[in-house]
Every structure is written in C-alpha cells, then in structure tokens.
PLY file of the C-alpha trace (Angstrom):
ply
format ascii 1.0
element vertex 73
property float x
property float y
property float z
element edge 72
property int vertex1
property int vertex2
end_header
-0.07 -0.02 0.01
1.40 3.39 -1.01
2.20 5.88 1.84
2.03 9.63 1.57
2.86 12.37 4.08
0.12 14.69 5.16
1.67 17.48 3.10
1.74 15.32 -0.09
-1.82 14.17 0.51
-3.07 17.60 0.91
-1.27 18.92 -2.09
-2.46 16.02 -4.50
-5.69 14.97 -3.15
-7.28 14.13 -6.52
-4.31 12.01 -7.58
-4.26 10.43 -4.20
-8.11 9.39 -4.35
-7.59 8.05 -7.96
-4.69 5.85 -6.74
-6.74 4.62 -3.68
-9.47 3.64 -6.09
-7.18 1.90 -8.40
-5.02 0.21 -5.76
-7.68 -0.37 -3.10
-6.28 2.06 -0.46
-3.46 4.28 0.52
-1.90 5.42 3.66
-1.26 8.96 4.95
1.43 9.49 7.60
1.26 12.50 9.97
4.36 14.19 11.52
3.65 12.54 14.95
3.90 9.05 13.26
0.21 8.13 13.18
-1.20 6.45 10.00
-4.55 6.81 8.40
-6.08 4.73 5.82
-7.96 5.97 2.74
-10.05 3.37 0.95
-12.89 3.57 -1.55
-16.31 2.72 -0.47
-17.80 -0.23 -2.48
-20.56 0.35 -4.87
-23.84 -0.92 -3.46
-25.50 -1.56 -6.78
-27.18 -4.85 -7.40
-25.65 -6.92 -10.22
-29.07 -7.45 -11.67
-29.68 -3.63 -11.89
-29.10 -3.42 -15.68
-30.26 -0.84 -18.24
-33.18 -1.70 -20.32
-33.02 -2.43 -24.04
-35.33 -0.52 -26.42
-36.49 -3.14 -28.98
-39.44 -1.00 -30.38
-42.00 -3.67 -29.64
-45.48 -3.19 -28.19
-46.97 -4.79 -25.19
-49.58 -6.39 -27.55
-46.89 -7.84 -29.76
-45.12 -9.35 -26.83
-48.44 -11.00 -25.67
-48.98 -12.32 -29.23
-45.52 -13.82 -29.30
-46.04 -15.56 -25.93
-49.48 -16.91 -26.90
-47.87 -18.21 -30.19
-45.14 -19.94 -28.36
-47.63 -21.63 -25.78
-49.81 -22.79 -28.73
-46.76 -24.79 -30.01
-46.22 -26.71 -26.84
0 1
1 2
2 3
3 4
4 5
5 6
6 7
7 8
8 9
9 10
10 11
11 12
12 13
13 14
14 15
15 16
16 17
17 18
18 19
19 20
20 21
21 22
22 23
23 24
24 25
25 26
26 27
27 28
28 29
29 30
30 31
31 32
32 33
33 34
34 35
35 36
36 37
37 38
38 39
39 40
40 41
41 42
42 43
43 44
44 45
45 46
46 47
47 48
48 49
49 50
50 51
51 52
52 53
53 54
54 55
55 56
56 57
57 58
58 59
59 60
60 61
61 62
62 63
63 64
64 65
65 66
66 67
67 68
68 69
69 70
70 71
71 72
C-alpha cells in the first residue's frame, strides 16, 4: 500500500483518491507518526440492476408472441 505524508496528500488529493480507487487503498502518515487509511467505499448496486433495451415492440406484440409459443407446446 502506498504511503503519503500529510503534506503530499493535501497537495495531491485528487491524484491520491484516484490511486486509492485503483489500488484499493493508500496510507497517510502525519508528523507525529500516526497513520490513516484511505479506501474507496464499495458500490452497493445490485448486479441485476441493468439498463433496459429498447427493442421497439409493443406490449400487444409481446403478448401475441407468448401466446404463439404456448400454442406450439
């Protein structure tokens, strides 16, 4: 894990956050020797949350297709 001094972190916050996201986390060291961890927060989206697809078909056409398929069985 990459370590930055407090001054480096303050001057390069945007770069530091990008690196934490890419690497999973970074450390910041203060003058008194204490360390702090900066880590990205995981995205809480569902893997089933996907964008819809526009297929330009009406509800009635979908129902007709389903009825047709059921009649074949």
